[in-house]
C-alpha positions in Angstrom: 5.7 -33.9 -34.8 4.2 -34.9 -31.5 4.8 -38.3 -30.0 2.7 -40.2 -27.5 4.1 -43.3 -25.9 1.9 -45.9 -24.2 1.9 -49.5 -23.0 4.2 -49.3 -20.0 3.4 -51.2 -16.8 4.7 -53.7 -14.4 5.7 -57.2 -15.3 7.7 -60.1 -13.6 11.1 -61.1 -14.6 11.0 -63.2 -17.8 7.8 -61.6 -18.9 6.9 -59.6 -22.0 5.5 -56.1 -22.6 4.8 -54.1 -25.7 5.1 -50.4 -26.1 3.5 -48.1 -28.7 4.3 -44.6 -29.8 1.7 -42.7 -31.9 2.9 -39.7 -34.0 0.7 -36.8 -34.8 1.2 -33.4 -36.4 3.4 -32.5 -39.2 6.1 -35.2 -39.6 9.6 -34.9 -40.9 10.1 -36.3 -44.3 10.7 -40.0 -43.9 11.6 -39.9 -40.2 13.7 -42.5 -38.4 12.3 -43.4 -35.0 13.7 -44.9 -31.9 13.3 -45.8 -28.3 15.4 -44.6 -25.4 15.2 -45.4 -21.7 16.4 -43.8 -18.5 16.6 -45.5 -15.1 16.8 -43.5 -11.9 20.3 -42.2 -11.4 21.5 -43.4 -14.8 22.2 -41.7 -18.1 19.7 -42.0 -20.9 20.4 -45.1 -23.0 19.5 -45.9 -26.6 17.4 -49.0 -26.9 16.6 -49.3 -30.6 16.3 -47.4 -33.8 14.5 -48.1 -37.0 14.6 -46.4 -40.4 11.5 -45.1 -42.2 11.2 -48.1 -44.5 12.2 -50.5 -41.7 15.2 -51.6 -43.8 17.7 -50.6 -41.1 17.5 -51.3 -37.4 20.0 -51.0 -34.5 19.8 -52.3 -31.0 21.7 -51.5 -27.9 23.8 -54.3 -26.6 21.8 -54.8 -23.4 18.5 -55.5 -25.3 19.8 -57.3 -28.5 18.0 -60.6 -29.0 15.3 -59.7 -26.5 13.6 -56.6 -27.9 12.2 -55.9 -31.3 11.4 -52.6 -32.9 8.9 -52.1 -35.7 6.7 -49.5 -37.2 3.5 -49.1 -39.2 3.8 -45.9 -41.3 0.2 -46.0 -42.4 -0.8 -45.8 -38.7 2.1 -43.5 -37.9 2.9 -45.8 -35.0 6.2 -47.1 -33.6 6.3 -50.3 -31.5 8.7 -52.0 -29.2 8.2 -55.6 -28.2 10.1 -56.5 -25.1 10.6 -60.2 -24.2 12.6 -61.9 -21.5 12.5 -58.8 -19.4 15.0 -58.3 -16.5 14.9 -56.1 -13.5 17.6 -54.0 -15.1 15.2 -53.1 -17.9 13.2 -51.1 -15.4 13.2 -47.5 -16.7 11.1 -44.7 -18.2 11.0 -45.5 -21.9 10.8 -42.6 -24.4 10.1 -42.7 -28.1 11.9 -40.3 -30.4 11.9 -39.2 -34.0 14.5 -37.5 -36.3 15.0 -37.0 -40.0 18.2 -39.1 -39.8 18.8 -42.6 -38.6 22.4 -41.9 -37.6 21.3 -38.9 -35.4 19.1 -41.2 -33.3 21.8 -43.9 -33.2 24.2 -41.2 -31.9 22.0 -40.8 -28.9 19.8 -37.8 -29.6 16.7 -36.8 -31.6 14.7 -33.7 -32.7 11.4 -34.9 -31.2 10.6 -36.7 -28.0 7.5 -38.4 -26.5 6.6 -38.0 -22.8 7.8 -41.4 -21.6 6.1 -44.4 -20.2 7.3 -46.4 -17.1 8.3 -50.0 -17.3 8.9 -51.8 -14.1 10.2 -55.4 -14.0 9.9 -57.1 -10.6 12.2 -59.9 -9.5 
């Protein structure tokens, strides 16, 4: 499966931004999907994961209560709504897909998108 992330940009502290990730090609059967981020000089961080039927979600502690992950399987698109953004949310955001929810939650995935930059100014 190929993943294409979009929607990044620059926003002020406290603002909102939405990311999208379009999937194409041959998908896994009922794939879980997620968002990761990586800031300069820091390790990759799991942001959020969602199961295929959206019945299970998981959020990293740093974004809990501010970010919301969702998906539209008919459109084969994953979303991340980011609210109350902080300068520490500045990073390149990557979407990912895997056959298993727990694999993404563990911090890895079989397929990755190319990344989109999110910059939060103070």
